[in-house]
N, C-alpha and C positions, 0 to 999 in steps of 0.2 A: 462141560463145566470147567471154569477157570479157577485157579487158586489166587486168592487175594491175601497179600501179606501187609499187615498194618505196622508202621513204624511210629514211634520209637520202640514199642514193646516187642515187635517181632512176631506177633501172633498171626497165624495163617488159618484160612478157612476156604473150603471149596464153595463156590457160589454159582448159581444158575445164571446164564446170560439174561440180561434184562433186569436183574435185581439192582436196586439202588445201593450205593455205598453205605448209606445210613442204615438200611435194613440188613445189609451184609455184616456191617460192624456190630450191630445189635446182636445178631446171631452168634458172633464170635465173642460177645461180651466186651467189646471195645467201645468206648464212648466217643462219639463225634458230637460236640456240643451243637445244640440247635434250640430255637424257641418257637419257630413258626409252623412246626408240624409238616415240613417238607414243601412249603409254598414259595421258597426262594425269596422270602421277604426280609429275613433277619440277617442273612449273609454270614451267620456264625459257623456254618458247617464247611468252611473252606478247607480243602485238602490239597495236597501236592502229589501229582502223579510222578513218582520217581522213575519207574520204568514199566514197560508193558503197554497195554492199551485199555481205554474205556470207550464208551459210545461217544459220538460227536456231541458238542455242547447243544443243549436244548435252546429253544427260542428265548425262554426265561433267562438262561445263563448269558446268552448273547446280549440281552437287553440290560442285565444287572451287573455283569462283570466287566471290568476294564479289559480291552483287547490285549494289552501287554501282559496281564495276569494269565489270561487264557493261553497266550503264546508260551508262557513259562510253565504250563502244566498245572496251574492253579484252577481248581474246579469247585463246584458246590456239591457236597456229598449227597444232598437230597435230590439232585438232578442227574449227576453222573451215574451211569449204569455199567455194570460188569459185562464183558464180552466173553467169548469162549477162551480167550487167551489169558495167561497169568499176568498179574500186575502187582506192583508194590506201591503202597500209598503211605504218604507221611501226613500225620495229623499234627499240625503246628501246635506248639505249647501255648496255652492261654497266657496273655500278658499278666493277668492277675497271679497266676501260678508262678511265673518267673520272678515277679516282684517279691512274692512271699519267700520263695527259695533264696533269693539274693539276701533278703533281710535275715533269714535264718543262718545263712553262711557267715554274714557279718557278725551276728551275735555269737556264733560258735568261735570264730577267730578272736573276738574280744575276750571271751571267757577263758580261752587258752593262754592269753598273755598275762 
């Protein structure tokens, strides 16, 4: 069993080899957004392998993901599986969330003035 750490929250969980990152995240109560139910069609579950190792990209990932993304460690959480080794995964912040946070920060700074 390898330990998977999810960033930015820093939550860790032990996972069996062969478990997908989406199912591992769900067990740790960490949300990896997705719409397609793990069929690699929505591409919402992109994660970044910060360190450690995952299984090799699946045929679906090789077909759907740009080569340069895979080279940078960007994978699909519904396809990438845990190995026996520990790994650290970064879940990118959603664009919508970052836009809302920026608007809230702007509003706070305007109210302080």
